[in-house]
N, C-alpha and C positions, 0 to 999 in steps of 0.2 A: 642586362637581363641574364647573360650567361653566368656572371658572377653570382647572381641571386640563386639560380638553379644549382650551381655548383655548391653553394653554401648549404642549400636545403638538402641536397643529396648527401653531403658530408655529414650533416647533422643526423640524418636518418641512419647512415651507416654506423656512426658512433653510438647512437641509441641502441641499435641492434647488437652491437658488440658488447655494450654494457649489460643488456639483459641476458645475452648468451653467456658471458662470463659469470654472471650472478647465478644462472641456472646450473652451469657446470660445477661451480664451487659447491653449491648446495647438494648436487648429485654425488660429487666425489667424497666430500667430507661428511655429508649428512647434517640435518638440522639438529641443534642441541638436544632439546627435550621433546621433540615432536613425536607423535605416535607413528607406527609403521604405516607405509603406504606404497603404492606403485611408483616406480622410478619415473620422474617427469622428463618429458622431452625438453630440449632447449627452447626458450622463449615462450612457447605455447603451453608448457606444462602437461597436465593430464586432461586437457579439454577434449581431445579426440576420443579418449576412453569412455566418455559419458555417452556418446552416440546419440541416437534419436530418442531413446527412452532412458533418461538419466536415472530414474528411480530403480529400474531393473538393473542397470549397470552398477549402481552403488550397492544394491543387494548382493550381486555376484562378487563384487570386490570385497565386501565385508566377510565373505566366506573364506577369503584368503588372508586378509589382513586384520580381521577381528572386529569387534563392535566399535572400536575407536580407531579411526585411521585419518591420515593427513593426505590431502591432495593439493597439487599446485595448479590453480586455474589461472593461466596467464602469469601475472606477477603477484597474484594474491594467494597466500597460503590458507587453505580451508580445512577445518577439522570436521569430520563427519561422524556422527553418533548414530548407530543403527540398532541399538539394543534398547528396549523399553526400560530396563532396570538402570542402565547407564544414563539414559536420558532423564529419568527421575532423579538420579543422584545429582546430575549437573544442574537441573532446573530448580530443584527444591533445596538442596544443601549448599550449592555453590553458585546460586543465581546472581549474587552481587559481583563476584569475581568474573563471571562469564557473561555479564549483561552487555558489555561493550560489543559493538558490531560495526562492520564496514557499511557506510552509508552509500547506497547506490546513487549513481549520477542523476537519475530521474527524480530522486527525492529532494534534490537541492533547489528545484525551481521555486521561485518566490520565497526563498529562505524557509521553506516548509520544514526542513529537518531541525530547525532551531525552535519550532513551535509544536512539533508533533510528539505525542507520547510514544510513538513507535520508535523514533530515532534519537530522542533526547537521551543523554547519559543519565545515570542515577544522580539526581540533584534535587534541590528544593522545587524548581518548576516541574520536574518529572513527578515528584511525590504529590504535588498539588493536583496535577492532572489525573494521576492514578486515583487519588481520593475522590475527585469529581466523578470519575467513571464508576468507581465502586459504590458511591452513594446515590448517584443520579441515573445511572444507565443499566447496570447489571444486577441490581438487587432483585430478589425473588418477588417482592411487592411490585416493583416497576414492571417486570415481565408479566406477572399475572394481570396487572391492570390493562395491558395492551392485548390480552388474549381475545377479547371480544372484537377488537379492531381487526386483528389478523383473520378471524373467522369471517368478518364482514367482507374483507377484501377477497377472500377465497370464494365467497358466495357471489360477489360481483364477477369474478372470473367465470364461474360456472354459468351464470346468467348470460354473459357475453357469448360464450361458446354455444349455449343452447339457442340463443337468438340467431346467431350466425348460421348454425346448422338448419334452423327452421326456414331461413330465407335463402338457403342454398349457397351461401357465401363461403369461400375457403377461409380457414383459420390458420394463421401463422402461430403455432403453439408456443414456439420460443419467444416471439415478440409479445404474445399475450401474457405469458408467465413473467417476463421481464417487467411489463407494465404493472402487474400485480405486486411484484416485489418492490418496485420503485414507489408505488403508492402506499404500501405498507410502511416503508421506511419514512417517506415524507410526512405521512400522517402521525407517526410516532414522534417525529422531530418538530413538525410545524402545524399539524392538524389540517393539512391541505393535500390535494392530489396534484402531483407535478407531472404525471403522465396520463395519457388517455388511450383507450382502445381504438377509438376512431381518430385518426391523425388530423391535426391541422398543422400549419407551418410551425407554430410554437412548440407543440408537443413532439413533432418530428425532429426538430432541431435538438430538443432535450434528449430524446432517445438516442440520436446519433452521437451526441456528446458523451452519454454514458457508455455506449459501445466503444467509442474511441478511448475512454478512460480505461476500460477493461482490457482492450487490446494492447495498449501501451504498457499496462502493468504486467502483462504476460510475455512481452517481447524481450528476449535476451539482448543485453547491451554490451558491446565489446569494450566500452569505456569502463565497465565495472570490473573487467578482468585486467585491464591495463589503465590504471587511474591517470597515467600521464596524458591520456587522450581525452580526459574529461573536459578540458577547456576547448577542445576542437569539436566535440560532440559529433563524431563521424556519421552516425546513423540519424541524427536529428531528433533523437528521443527526448532529450532534455527540453528542446524547443517546443515540441508538441505537448509534452506533459505540462510545461509552464503555461501554454496557451489554454489547455483544458482546465487546469486549476484556476486560471484567471476567470474563465467563463463560469465555473461552479461558484467561485467566491463572489462573483458579481450577482449571481442568483441569490446566494445567501445574504448578501448585503441588502438587496431589495426587500427580502422577507423580514430580516432583522429590523430594518428601518421602519417598515410598516407596523411591526409588532410593538416597537418602542413608542411610536406615535399613538397606537391604540391603547397601550397601557397608560400613557399620560392623560388621554381623554377620559378613560374609564376610571382612572385613579385606583386601579385594582392590580395587585401583584399575585393573584391566585395562580398556582401552577397547574395549567391545563395540559401541558405537553413538555417535552424536553427543553425546548427553547425558553419557555417561561422559567423553568427551574434554573437554567444556566444564566439567564438575565438577572434573576434574583440573587444568585451567587456573585455575579459581577458587581452588583450594587452594594454588596456588603463591604464594610470597611476592612474587615479581616481577610477578605478573599483576594488572592493574587490573580484571579481570572479576569482577563481583559476581553474586549470585543474581538480583537485579533485572535486571541486564544480560543474564543468560542468558535470562530469561523474555521480555524484550522482543526479544531476538535470535531466539528461537524463534517469536515472534509475527510478526516481519517475514518470516522464512524461510517460514513456513506460507503467508502471504498471497502472497509472491512465487511460490512453487511452484504454488499454485492458479491464479494468473494465467497463468503460463507454460504450464501443462498444460491 
């Protein structure tokens, strides 16, 4: 046991020396073509300079180092663009060259990064998913078609609040709004309500699952700053994200299976919602969209809609 502890301690010291030397070399000689930026501390880089309000800290740093600056966050070199004009230049004219990104540890659960349009590199699968999103999800026609649905869900929210106030019941506004958003999303995708204002065990578990998904998405992960720790998962974020994704995909599996059986019985492939449109694409010979791809696309779309709303 003593030898094992000694070996572990020695490995830790050697790792620290490696990162320390790497940081010192970068500090002394400077990175080759990196933009200017604050001098990083050994090992931790510029993490401490971000403070509790990173957006304000980055705005202050940009006044000193300009609209394009480099930061060292742990062992990861990060380029920060704080000017709208420079951001437009980067995203519109150099989008292909700058489209690669570091995949966070939490996105690797269930091999999600290899199916998600958010994390895939520019490739044939990514282009196919982008085409699906452009033609099936974000067109003006699709958005206009769901306007009445969104209005209906808002009216349901107002009715619930009015009814609760009339009976003297307290209203958790945050929970009520989340329920409205979830039902708006689930009706656009599946034509069903997945959340309820009056909780039962099933709806309570679903709402708690969504809360957990949103919480983990906003939790800083030390493994993202030091990728060598990704296999260890020191904060357990990857484990929890994987569990949450498994539960969401299980829900999607059940809905998709029911829809496929209903389509077979009715012998109809009419597109009533997003799921019907995606299943129609998956059945086309020329389409590269699989059922696994549909589930991961729905997973991404759910998280994006929750973050935006």
